[in-house]
N, CA, C, O and CB atoms as a CASP TS submission, in Angstrom:
PFRMAT TS
TARGET T0000
AUTHOR 0000-0000-0000
METHOD Language model
MODEL 1
PARENT N/A
ATOM      1  N   MET     1     -24.240  42.893  76.354  1.00  0.00           N
ATOM      2  CA  MET     1     -22.912  43.318  75.966  1.00  0.00           C
ATOM      3  C   MET     1     -21.870  42.313  76.446  1.00  0.00           C
ATOM      4  O   MET     1     -20.905  42.019  75.739  1.00  0.00           O
ATOM      5  CB  MET     1     -22.614  44.711  76.523  1.00  0.00           C
ATOM      6  N   SER     2     -22.070  41.796  77.637  1.00  0.00           N
ATOM      7  CA  SER     2     -21.124  40.827  78.196  1.00  0.00           C
ATOM      8  C   SER     2     -21.073  39.558  77.345  1.00  0.00           C
ATOM      9  O   SER     2     -20.004  38.986  77.134  1.00  0.00           O
ATOM     10  CB  SER     2     -21.507  40.477  79.645  1.00  0.00           C
ATOM     11  N   ARG     3     -22.224  39.127  76.866  1.00  0.00           N
ATOM     12  CA  ARG     3     -22.275  37.928  76.025  1.00  0.00           C
ATOM     13  C   ARG     3     -21.527  38.151  74.715  1.00  0.00           C
ATOM     14  O   ARG     3     -20.834  37.254  74.237  1.00  0.00           O
ATOM     15  CB  ARG     3     -23.734  37.532  75.739  1.00  0.00           C
ATOM     16  N   LEU     4     -21.663  39.337  74.136  1.00  0.00           N
ATOM     17  CA  LEU     4     -20.947  39.674  72.909  1.00  0.00           C
ATOM     18  C   LEU     4     -19.439  39.643  73.157  1.00  0.00           C
ATOM     19  O   LEU     4     -18.685  39.094  72.353  1.00  0.00           O
ATOM     20  CB  LEU     4     -21.381  41.065  72.387  1.00  0.00           C
ATOM     21  N   ALA     5     -19.006  40.227  74.261  1.00  0.00           N
ATOM     22  CA  ALA     5     -17.576  40.213  74.607  1.00  0.00           C
ATOM     23  C   ALA     5     -17.080  38.790  74.796  1.00  0.00           C
ATOM     24  O   ALA     5     -15.984  38.448  74.352  1.00  0.00           O
ATOM     25  CB  ALA     5     -17.317  41.033  75.885  1.00  0.00           C
ATOM     26  N   ASP     6     -17.877  37.960  75.451  1.00  0.00           N
ATOM     27  CA  ASP     6     -17.508  36.560  75.648  1.00  0.00           C
ATOM     28  C   ASP     6     -17.356  35.843  74.309  1.00  0.00           C
ATOM     29  O   ASP     6     -16.425  35.060  74.124  1.00  0.00           O
ATOM     30  CB  ASP     6     -18.556  35.846  76.515  1.00  0.00           C
ATOM     31  N   ASN     7     -18.272  36.112  73.375  1.00  0.00           N
ATOM     32  CA  ASN     7     -18.204  35.477  72.052  1.00  0.00           C
ATOM     33  C   ASN     7     -16.968  35.920  71.275  1.00  0.00           C
ATOM     34  O   ASN     7     -16.300  35.105  70.640  1.00  0.00           O
ATOM     35  CB  ASN     7     -19.462  35.798  71.246  1.00  0.00           C
ATOM     36  N   VAL     8     -16.674  37.204  71.330  1.00  0.00           N
ATOM     37  CA  VAL     8     -15.486  37.729  70.637  1.00  0.00           C
ATOM     38  C   VAL     8     -14.231  37.109  71.232  1.00  0.00           C
ATOM     39  O   VAL     8     -13.331  36.698  70.499  1.00  0.00           O
ATOM     40  CB  VAL     8     -15.421  39.281  70.734  1.00  0.00           C
ATOM     41  N   GLU     9     -14.168  37.040  72.547  1.00  0.00           N
ATOM     42  CA  GLU     9     -13.010  36.447  73.206  1.00  0.00           C
ATOM     43  C   GLU     9     -12.869  34.972  72.854  1.00  0.00           C
ATOM     44  O   GLU     9     -11.755  34.492  72.647  1.00  0.00           O
ATOM     45  CB  GLU     9     -13.117  36.615  74.717  1.00  0.00           C
ATOM     46  N   ALA    10     -13.965  34.260  72.783  1.00  0.00           N
ATOM     47  CA  ALA    10     -13.918  32.844  72.422  1.00  0.00           C
ATOM     48  C   ALA    10     -13.366  32.668  71.008  1.00  0.00           C
ATOM     49  O   ALA    10     -12.584  31.752  70.754  1.00  0.00           O
ATOM     50  CB  ALA    10     -15.319  32.212  72.532  1.00  0.00           C
ATOM     51  N   ILE    11     -13.769  33.535  70.102  1.00  0.00           N
ATOM     52  CA  ILE    11     -13.257  33.484  68.727  1.00  0.00           C
ATOM     53  C   ILE    11     -11.762  33.770  68.714  1.00  0.00           C
ATOM     54  O   ILE    11     -11.000  33.077  68.040  1.00  0.00           O
ATOM     55  CB  ILE    11     -14.004  34.494  67.823  1.00  0.00           C
ATOM     56  N   GLN    12     -11.343  34.783  69.453  1.00  0.00           N
ATOM     57  CA  GLN    12      -9.924  35.134  69.502  1.00  0.00           C
ATOM     58  C   GLN    12      -9.089  33.987  70.071  1.00  0.00           C
ATOM     59  O   GLN    12      -8.016  33.683  69.549  1.00  0.00           O
ATOM     60  CB  GLN    12      -9.718  36.400  70.342  1.00  0.00           C
ATOM     61  N   LEU    13      -9.565  33.364  71.113  1.00  0.00           N
ATOM     62  CA  LEU    13      -8.834  32.248  71.714  1.00  0.00           C
ATOM     63  C   LEU    13      -8.824  31.035  70.782  1.00  0.00           C
ATOM     64  O   LEU    13      -7.825  30.321  70.706  1.00  0.00           O
ATOM     65  CB  LEU    13      -9.455  31.868  73.070  1.00  0.00           C
ATOM     66  N   GLY    14      -9.917  30.804  70.084  1.00  0.00           N
ATOM     67  CA  GLY    14      -9.961  29.716  69.109  1.00  0.00           C
ATOM     68  C   GLY    14      -8.991  29.946  67.969  1.00  0.00           C
ATOM     69  O   GLY    14      -8.317  29.018  67.520  1.00  0.00           O
ATOM     70  N   THR    15      -8.920  31.178  67.501  1.00  0.00           N
ATOM     71  CA  THR    15      -7.975  31.526  66.441  1.00  0.00           C
ATOM     72  C   THR    15      -6.546  31.305  66.914  1.00  0.00           C
ATOM     73  O   THR    15      -5.719  30.787  66.164  1.00  0.00           O
ATOM     74  CB  THR    15      -8.170  32.987  65.995  1.00  0.00           C
ATOM     75  N   ALA    16      -6.253  31.688  68.137  1.00  0.00           N
ATOM     76  CA  ALA    16      -4.913  31.499  68.697  1.00  0.00           C
ATOM     77  C   ALA    16      -4.568  30.013  68.776  1.00  0.00           C
ATOM     78  O   ALA    16      -3.437  29.626  68.482  1.00  0.00           O
ATOM     79  CB  ALA    16      -4.813  32.144  70.094  1.00  0.00           C
ATOM     80  N   ALA    17      -5.519  29.187  69.164  1.00  0.00           N
ATOM     81  CA  ALA    17      -5.277  27.743  69.247  1.00  0.00           C
ATOM     82  C   ALA    17      -4.997  27.151  67.868  1.00  0.00           C
ATOM     83  O   ALA    17      -4.099  26.323  67.715  1.00  0.00           O
ATOM     84  CB  ALA    17      -6.481  27.035  69.889  1.00  0.00           C
ATOM     85  N   GLU    18      -5.761  27.572  66.874  1.00  0.00           N
ATOM     86  CA  GLU    18      -5.535  27.098  65.504  1.00  0.00           C
ATOM     87  C   GLU    18      -4.167  27.541  64.994  1.00  0.00           C
ATOM     88  O   GLU    18      -3.458  26.768  64.349  1.00  0.00           O
ATOM     89  CB  GLU    18      -6.639  27.614  64.564  1.00  0.00           C
ATOM     90  N   LEU    19      -3.809  28.770  65.282  1.00  0.00           N
ATOM     91  CA  LEU    19      -2.521  29.298  64.853  1.00  0.00           C
ATOM     92  C   LEU    19      -1.372  28.556  65.525  1.00  0.00           C
ATOM     93  O   LEU    19      -0.331  28.333  64.907  1.00  0.00           O
ATOM     94  CB  LEU    19      -2.432  30.792  65.156  1.00  0.00           C
ATOM     95  N   LEU    20      -1.552  28.178  66.774  1.00  0.00           N
ATOM     96  CA  LEU    20      -0.531  27.416  67.474  1.00  0.00           C
ATOM     97  C   LEU    20      -0.302  26.061  66.810  1.00  0.00           C
ATOM     98  O   LEU    20       0.838  25.615  66.686  1.00  0.00           O
ATOM     99  CB  LEU    20      -0.923  27.226  68.935  1.00  0.00           C
ATOM    100  N   GLU    21      -1.368  25.415  66.388  1.00  0.00           N
ATOM    101  CA  GLU    21      -1.235  24.145  65.661  1.00  0.00           C
ATOM    102  C   GLU    21      -0.475  24.358  64.355  1.00  0.00           C
ATOM    103  O   GLU    21       0.404  23.569  64.008  1.00  0.00           O
ATOM    104  CB  GLU    21      -2.628  23.528  65.376  1.00  0.00           C
ATOM    105  N   GLU    22      -0.813  25.422  63.634  1.00  0.00           N
ATOM    106  CA  GLU    22      -0.125  25.736  62.387  1.00  0.00           C
ATOM    107  C   GLU    22       1.358  26.014  62.645  1.00  0.00           C
ATOM    108  O   GLU    22       2.221  25.600  61.871  1.00  0.00           O
ATOM    109  CB  GLU    22      -0.786  26.947  61.700  1.00  0.00           C
ATOM    110  N   ALA    23       1.639  26.716  63.735  1.00  0.00           N
ATOM    111  CA  ALA    23       3.026  27.029  64.080  1.00  0.00           C
ATOM    112  C   ALA    23       3.810  25.755  64.360  1.00  0.00           C
ATOM    113  O   ALA    23       4.955  25.625  63.926  1.00  0.00           O
ATOM    114  CB  ALA    23       3.083  27.965  65.297  1.00  0.00           C
ATOM    115  N   ASP    24       3.209  24.819  65.077  1.00  0.00           N
ATOM    116  CA  ASP    24       3.880  23.546  65.348  1.00  0.00           C
ATOM    117  C   ASP    24       4.269  22.836  64.051  1.00  0.00           C
ATOM    118  O   ASP    24       5.386  22.339  63.908  1.00  0.00           O
ATOM    119  CB  ASP    24       2.977  22.637  66.193  1.00  0.00           C
ATOM    120  N   GLU    25       3.334  22.802  63.122  1.00  0.00           N
ATOM    121  CA  GLU    25       3.599  22.145  61.838  1.00  0.00           C
ATOM    122  C   GLU    25       4.687  22.883  61.062  1.00  0.00           C
ATOM    123  O   GLU    25       5.595  22.260  60.512  1.00  0.00           O
ATOM    124  CB  GLU    25       2.313  22.067  60.997  1.00  0.00           C
ATOM    125  N   THR    26       4.593  24.199  61.020  1.00  0.00           N
ATOM    126  CA  THR    26       5.554  25.005  60.259  1.00  0.00           C
ATOM    127  C   THR    26       6.948  24.893  60.845  1.00  0.00           C
ATOM    128  O   THR    26       7.925  24.750  60.110  1.00  0.00           O
ATOM    129  CB  THR    26       5.120  26.471  60.228  1.00  0.00           C
ATOM    130  N   LEU    27       7.043  24.955  62.151  1.00  0.00           N
ATOM    131  CA  LEU    27       8.354  24.901  62.797  1.00  0.00           C
ATOM    132  C   LEU    27       9.014  23.536  62.669  1.00  0.00           C
ATOM    133  O   LEU    27      10.235  23.427  62.774  1.00  0.00           O
ATOM    134  CB  LEU    27       8.224  25.263  64.254  1.00  0.00           C
ATOM    135  N   ASN    28       8.227  22.508  62.448  1.00  0.00           N
ATOM    136  CA  ASN    28       8.783  21.165  62.256  1.00  0.00           C
ATOM    137  C   ASN    28       9.213  20.906  60.818  1.00  0.00           C
ATOM    138  O   ASN    28       9.823  19.876  60.532  1.00  0.00           O
ATOM    139  CB  ASN    28       7.768  20.124  62.672  1.00  0.00           C
ATOM    140  N   ASP    29       8.905  21.823  59.917  1.00  0.00           N
ATOM    141  CA  ASP    29       9.258  21.694  58.503  1.00  0.00           C
ATOM    142  C   ASP    29      10.539  22.479  58.234  1.00  0.00           C
ATOM    143  O   ASP    29      10.524  23.710  58.257  1.00  0.00           O
ATOM    144  CB  ASP    29       8.098  22.197  57.587  1.00  0.00           C
ATOM    145  N   ARG    30      11.635  21.790  57.983  1.00  0.00           N
ATOM    146  CA  ARG    30      12.934  22.448  57.785  1.00  0.00           C
ATOM    147  C   ARG    30      13.022  23.185  56.457  1.00  0.00           C
ATOM    148  O   ARG    30      13.960  23.955  56.248  1.00  0.00           O
ATOM    149  CB  ARG    30      14.048  21.427  57.865  1.00  0.00           C
ATOM    150  N   ASP    31      12.073  22.973  55.556  1.00  0.00           N
ATOM    151  CA  ASP    31      12.123  23.583  54.229  1.00  0.00           C
ATOM    152  C   ASP    31      11.222  24.805  54.073  1.00  0.00           C
ATOM    153  O   ASP    31      10.972  25.252  52.954  1.00  0.00           O
ATOM    154  CB  ASP    31      11.750  22.567  53.202  1.00  0.00           C
ATOM    155  N   VAL    32      10.734  25.343  55.183  1.00  0.00           N
ATOM    156  CA  VAL    32       9.830  26.493  55.124  1.00  0.00           C
ATOM    157  C   VAL    32      10.637  27.736  54.746  1.00  0.00           C
ATOM    158  O   VAL    32      11.666  28.016  55.361  1.00  0.00           O
ATOM    159  CB  VAL    32       9.092  26.701  56.491  1.00  0.00           C
ATOM    160  N   PRO    33      10.176  28.481  53.740  1.00  0.00           N
ATOM    161  CA  PRO    33      10.882  29.712  53.347  1.00  0.00           C
ATOM    162  C   PRO    33      10.849  30.773  54.452  1.00  0.00           C
ATOM    163  O   PRO    33       9.942  30.792  55.284  1.00  0.00           O
ATOM    164  CB  PRO    33      10.265  30.284  52.066  1.00  0.00           C
ATOM    165  N   LEU    34      11.840  31.641  54.445  1.00  0.00           N
ATOM    166  CA  LEU    34      11.963  32.690  55.452  1.00  0.00           C
ATOM    167  C   LEU    34      10.747  33.609  55.469  1.00  0.00           C
ATOM    168  O   LEU    34      10.300  34.009  56.544  1.00  0.00           O
ATOM    169  CB  LEU    34      13.219  33.503  55.205  1.00  0.00           C
ATOM    170  N   ASP    35      10.206  33.952  54.309  1.00  0.00           N
ATOM    171  CA  ASP    35       9.046  34.849  54.292  1.00  0.00           C
ATOM    172  C   ASP    35       7.830  34.207  54.946  1.00  0.00           C
ATOM    173  O   ASP    35       7.011  34.899  55.551  1.00  0.00           O
ATOM    174  CB  ASP    35       8.708  35.251  52.859  1.00  0.00           C
ATOM    175  N   GLU    36       7.708  32.888  54.828  1.00  0.00           N
ATOM    176  CA  GLU    36       6.605  32.186  55.494  1.00  0.00           C
ATOM    177  C   GLU    36       6.819  32.193  57.018  1.00  0.00           C
ATOM    178  O   GLU    36       5.863  32.323  57.782  1.00  0.00           O
ATOM    179  CB  GLU    36       6.489  30.720  54.966  1.00  0.00           C
ATOM    180  N   MET    37       8.060  32.056  57.442  1.00  0.00           N
ATOM    181  CA  MET    37       8.362  32.120  58.876  1.00  0.00           C
ATOM    182  C   MET    37       8.064  33.512  59.429  1.00  0.00           C
ATOM    183  O   MET    37       7.534  33.647  60.531  1.00  0.00           O
ATOM    184  CB  MET    37       9.837  31.749  59.136  1.00  0.00           C
ATOM    185  N   ARG    38       8.406  34.540  58.663  1.00  0.00           N
ATOM    186  CA  ARG    38       8.109  35.911  59.098  1.00  0.00           C
ATOM    187  C   ARG    38       6.605  36.132  59.205  1.00  0.00           C
ATOM    188  O   ARG    38       6.121  36.753  60.152  1.00  0.00           O
ATOM    189  CB  ARG    38       8.724  36.932  58.123  1.00  0.00           C
ATOM    190  N   HIS    39       5.877  35.617  58.225  1.00  0.00           N
ATOM    191  CA  HIS    39       4.415  35.740  58.262  1.00  0.00           C
ATOM    192  C   HIS    39       3.868  35.037  59.510  1.00  0.00           C
ATOM    193  O   HIS    39       3.004  35.574  60.203  1.00  0.00           O
ATOM    194  CB  HIS    39       3.776  35.138  56.969  1.00  0.00           C
ATOM    195  N   LEU    40       4.373  33.843  59.788  1.00  0.00           N
ATOM    196  CA  LEU    40       3.944  33.101  60.975  1.00  0.00           C
ATOM    197  C   LEU    40       4.252  33.896  62.241  1.00  0.00           C
ATOM    198  O   LEU    40       3.418  33.983  63.142  1.00  0.00           O
ATOM    199  CB  LEU    40       4.630  31.719  61.031  1.00  0.00           C
ATOM    200  N   ALA    41       5.449  34.473  62.308  1.00  0.00           N
ATOM    201  CA  ALA    41       5.823  35.264  63.487  1.00  0.00           C
ATOM    202  C   ALA    41       4.876  36.456  63.664  1.00  0.00           C
ATOM    203  O   ALA    41       4.482  36.771  64.787  1.00  0.00           O
ATOM    204  CB  ALA    41       7.283  35.757  63.365  1.00  0.00           C
ATOM    205  N   ASN    42       4.518  37.107  62.582  1.00  0.00           N
ATOM    206  CA  ASN    42       3.575  38.234  62.663  1.00  0.00           C
ATOM    207  C   ASN    42       2.204  37.778  63.139  1.00  0.00           C
ATOM    208  O   ASN    42       1.583  38.433  63.976  1.00  0.00           O
ATOM    209  CB  ASN    42       3.446  38.923  61.302  1.00  0.00           C
ATOM    210  N   GLU    43       1.733  36.655  62.606  1.00  0.00           N
ATOM    211  CA  GLU    43       0.432  36.127  63.016  1.00  0.00           C
ATOM    212  C   GLU    43       0.446  35.717  64.492  1.00  0.00           C
ATOM    213  O   GLU    43      -0.505  35.986  65.225  1.00  0.00           O
ATOM    214  CB  GLU    43       0.041  34.926  62.135  1.00  0.00           C
ATOM    215  N   LEU    44       1.526  35.068  64.919  1.00  0.00           N
ATOM    216  CA  LEU    44       1.642  34.664  66.323  1.00  0.00           C
ATOM    217  C   LEU    44       1.686  35.877  67.243  1.00  0.00           C
ATOM    218  O   LEU    44       1.082  35.868  68.315  1.00  0.00           O
ATOM    219  CB  LEU    44       2.893  33.804  66.531  1.00  0.00           C
ATOM    220  N   SER    45       2.396  36.916  66.829  1.00  0.00           N
ATOM    221  CA  SER    45       2.456  38.142  67.633  1.00  0.00           C
ATOM    222  C   SER    45       1.069  38.756  67.796  1.00  0.00           C
ATOM    223  O   SER    45       0.696  39.179  68.890  1.00  0.00           O
ATOM    224  CB  SER    45       3.412  39.162  66.989  1.00  0.00           C
ATOM    225  N   GLY    46       0.319  38.802  66.717  1.00  0.00           N
ATOM    226  CA  GLY    46      -1.036  39.347  66.791  1.00  0.00           C
ATOM    227  C   GLY    46      -1.933  38.526  67.693  1.00  0.00           C
ATOM    228  O   GLY    46      -2.692  39.073  68.493  1.00  0.00           O
ATOM    229  N   ALA    47      -1.846  37.207  67.561  1.00  0.00           N
ATOM    230  CA  ALA    47      -2.674  36.330  68.395  1.00  0.00           C
ATOM    231  C   ALA    47      -2.286  36.448  69.868  1.00  0.00           C
ATOM    232  O   ALA    47      -3.148  36.482  70.746  1.00  0.00           O
ATOM    233  CB  ALA    47      -2.545  34.869  67.930  1.00  0.00           C
ATOM    234  N   LEU    48      -0.988  36.509  70.125  1.00  0.00           N
ATOM    235  CA  LEU    48      -0.527  36.654  71.507  1.00  0.00           C
ATOM    236  C   LEU    48      -0.995  37.979  72.097  1.00  0.00           C
ATOM    237  O   LEU    48      -1.376  38.044  73.266  1.00  0.00           O
ATOM    238  CB  LEU    48       1.005  36.555  71.578  1.00  0.00           C
ATOM    239  N   ARG    49      -0.966  39.030  71.293  1.00  0.00           N
ATOM    240  CA  ARG    49      -1.441  40.340  71.732  1.00  0.00           C
ATOM    241  C   ARG    49      -2.917  40.257  72.136  1.00  0.00           C
ATOM    242  O   ARG    49      -3.313  40.797  73.169  1.00  0.00           O
ATOM    243  CB  ARG    49      -1.242  41.395  70.614  1.00  0.00           C
ATOM    244  N   GLU    50      -3.726  39.580  71.316  1.00  0.00           N
ATOM    245  CA  GLU    50      -5.161  39.455  71.615  1.00  0.00           C
ATOM    246  C   GLU    50      -5.412  38.603  72.860  1.00  0.00           C
ATOM    247  O   GLU    50      -6.250  38.947  73.694  1.00  0.00           O
ATOM    248  CB  GLU    50      -5.897  38.847  70.418  1.00  0.00           C
ATOM    249  N   VAL    51      -4.686  37.495  72.981  1.00  0.00           N
ATOM    250  CA  VAL    51      -4.855  36.625  74.152  1.00  0.00           C
ATOM    251  C   VAL    51      -4.429  37.364  75.421  1.00  0.00           C
ATOM    252  O   VAL    51      -5.070  37.235  76.464  1.00  0.00           O
ATOM    253  CB  VAL    51      -4.035  35.315  73.987  1.00  0.00           C
ATOM    254  N   LEU    52      -3.355  38.132  75.331  1.00  0.00           N
ATOM    255  CA  LEU    52      -2.911  38.916  76.482  1.00  0.00           C
ATOM    256  C   LEU    52      -3.957  39.959  76.861  1.00  0.00           C
ATOM    257  O   LEU    52      -4.208  40.202  78.042  1.00  0.00           O
ATOM    258  CB  LEU    52      -1.566  39.596  76.182  1.00  0.00           C
ATOM    259  N   ARG    53      -4.564  40.571  75.847  1.00  0.00           N
ATOM    260  CA  ARG    53      -5.623  41.551  76.116  1.00  0.00           C
ATOM    261  C   ARG    53      -6.796  40.891  76.829  1.00  0.00           C
ATOM    262  O   ARG    53      -7.348  41.444  77.780  1.00  0.00           O
ATOM    263  CB  ARG    53      -6.101  42.207  74.805  1.00  0.00           C
ATOM    264  N   VAL    54      -7.173  39.695  76.358  1.00  0.00           N
ATOM    265  CA  VAL    54      -8.275  38.964  76.996  1.00  0.00           C
ATOM    266  C   VAL    54      -7.912  38.621  78.437  1.00  0.00           C
ATOM    267  O   VAL    54      -8.712  38.832  79.348  1.00  0.00           O
ATOM    268  CB  VAL    54      -8.610  37.675  76.204  1.00  0.00           C
ATOM    269  N   ALA    55      -6.712  38.096  78.642  1.00  0.00           N
ATOM    270  CA  ALA    55      -6.288  37.706  79.985  1.00  0.00           C
ATOM    271  C   ALA    55      -6.220  38.912  80.923  1.00  0.00           C
ATOM    272  O   ALA    55      -6.622  38.833  82.084  1.00  0.00           O
ATOM    273  CB  ALA    55      -4.927  37.010  79.927  1.00  0.00           C
ATOM    274  N   THR    56      -5.711  40.013  80.409  1.00  0.00           N
ATOM    275  CA  THR    56      -5.622  41.232  81.219  1.00  0.00           C
ATOM    276  C   THR    56      -7.012  41.731  81.578  1.00  0.00           C
ATOM    277  O   THR    56      -7.270  42.114  82.719  1.00  0.00           O
ATOM    278  CB  THR    56      -4.839  42.329  80.471  1.00  0.00           C
ATOM    279  N   SER    57      -7.903  41.724  80.596  1.00  0.00           N
ATOM    280  CA  SER    57      -9.270  42.164  80.830  1.00  0.00           C
ATOM    281  C   SER    57      -9.958  41.273  81.852  1.00  0.00           C
ATOM    282  O   SER    57     -10.603  41.760  82.781  1.00  0.00           O
ATOM    283  CB  SER    57     -10.058  42.174  79.524  1.00  0.00           C
ATOM    284  N   ARG    58      -9.816  39.970  81.676  1.00  0.00           N
ATOM    285  CA  ARG    58     -10.437  39.033  82.622  1.00  0.00           C
ATOM    286  C   ARG    58      -9.843  39.174  84.013  1.00  0.00           C
ATOM    287  O   ARG    58     -10.560  39.111  85.012  1.00  0.00           O
ATOM    288  CB  ARG    58     -10.274  37.595  82.134  1.00  0.00           C
ATOM    289  N   GLY    59      -8.527  39.364  84.075  1.00  0.00           N
ATOM    290  CA  GLY    59      -7.878  39.550  85.377  1.00  0.00           C
ATOM    291  C   GLY    59      -8.371  40.804  86.073  1.00  0.00           C
ATOM    292  O   GLY    59      -8.576  40.818  87.286  1.00  0.00           O
ATOM    293  N   HIS    60      -8.559  41.865  85.285  1.00  0.00           N
ATOM    294  CA  HIS    60      -9.074  43.110  85.833  1.00  0.00           C
ATOM    295  C   HIS    60     -10.496  42.907  86.346  1.00  0.00           C
ATOM    296  O   HIS    60     -10.846  43.376  87.429  1.00  0.00           O
ATOM    297  CB  HIS    60      -9.034  44.226  84.776  1.00  0.00           C
ATOM    298  N   LEU    61     -11.308  42.207  85.564  1.00  0.00           N
ATOM    299  CA  LEU    61     -12.688  41.959  85.983  1.00  0.00           C
ATOM    300  C   LEU    61     -12.741  41.121  87.251  1.00  0.00           C
ATOM    301  O   LEU    61     -13.564  41.365  88.134  1.00  0.00           O
ATOM    302  CB  LEU    61     -13.464  41.263  84.868  1.00  0.00           C
ATOM    303  N   LEU    62     -11.848  40.122  87.336  1.00  0.00           N
ATOM    304  CA  LEU    62     -11.813  39.295  88.550  1.00  0.00           C
ATOM    305  C   LEU    62     -11.393  40.117  89.756  1.00  0.00           C
ATOM    306  O   LEU    62     -11.961  39.974  90.838  1.00  0.00           O
ATOM    307  CB  LEU    62     -10.857  38.109  88.368  1.00  0.00           C
ATOM    308  N   ALA    63     -10.399  40.978  89.573  1.00  0.00           N
ATOM    309  CA  ALA    63      -9.923  41.807  90.678  1.00  0.00           C
ATOM    310  C   ALA    63     -11.009  42.783  91.147  1.00  0.00           C
ATOM    311  O   ALA    63     -11.150  43.031  92.345  1.00  0.00           O
ATOM    312  CB  ALA    63      -8.662  42.580  90.258  1.00  0.00           C
ATOM    313  N   VAL    64     -11.764  43.326  90.211  1.00  0.00           N
ATOM    314  CA  VAL    64     -12.835  44.269  90.551  1.00  0.00           C
ATOM    315  C   VAL    64     -13.953  43.548  91.293  1.00  0.00           C
ATOM    316  O   VAL    64     -14.564  44.113  92.200  1.00  0.00           O
ATOM    317  CB  VAL    64     -13.389  44.953  89.279  1.00  0.00           C
ATOM    318  N   GLY    65     -14.224  42.295  90.907  1.00  0.00           N
ATOM    319  CA  GLY    65     -15.329  41.555  91.500  1.00  0.00           C
ATOM    320  C   GLY    65     -14.995  40.882  92.821  1.00  0.00           C
ATOM    321  O   GLY    65     -15.892  40.405  93.517  1.00  0.00           O
ATOM    322  N   GLU    66     -13.713  40.839  93.176  1.00  0.00           N
ATOM    323  CA  GLU    66     -13.331  40.169  94.423  1.00  0.00           C
ATOM    324  C   GLU    66     -13.635  41.051  95.621  1.00  0.00           C
ATOM    325  O   GLU    66     -13.379  42.255  95.595  1.00  0.00           O
ATOM    326  CB  GLU    66     -11.841  39.799  94.407  1.00  0.00           C
ATOM    327  N   PRO    67     -14.181  40.450  96.674  1.00  0.00           N
ATOM    328  CA  PRO    67     -14.424  41.244  97.894  1.00  0.00           C
ATOM    329  C   PRO    67     -13.095  41.583  98.568  1.00  0.00           C
ATOM    330  O   PRO    67     -12.150  40.795  98.532  1.00  0.00           O
ATOM    331  CB  PRO    67     -15.350  40.471  98.886  1.00  0.00           C
ATOM    332  N   ARG    68     -13.038  42.736  99.166  1.00  0.00           N
ATOM    333  CA  ARG    68     -11.818  43.153  99.876  1.00  0.00           C
ATOM    334  C   ARG    68     -11.846  42.611 101.296  1.00  0.00           C
ATOM    335  O   ARG    68     -12.899  42.557 101.931  1.00  0.00           O
ATOM    336  CB  ARG    68     -11.680  44.705  99.891  1.00  0.00           C
ATOM    337  N   PRO    69     -10.679  42.209 101.788  1.00  0.00           N
ATOM    338  CA  PRO    69     -10.630  41.656 103.171  1.00  0.00           C
ATOM    339  C   PRO    69     -10.878  42.705 104.224  1.00  0.00           C
ATOM    340  O   PRO    69     -10.869  42.398 105.416  1.00  0.00           O
ATOM    341  CB  PRO    69      -9.282  41.004 103.438  1.00  0.00           C
TER
END
């Protein structure tokens, strides 16, 4: 199960990285229509939500696995 979770997280992080590259290109184009910018904002929000979920989950797992002083 852990390996499956790791694979899903890797895909989510890869998608976020690809989307970030697309965002860089889109934001540098002054002729991008407003609806395309809105679509990009929605996609970025979704990717950020997933990355935050991964980071929160990993942080929780690290905290659980750390020995207490």
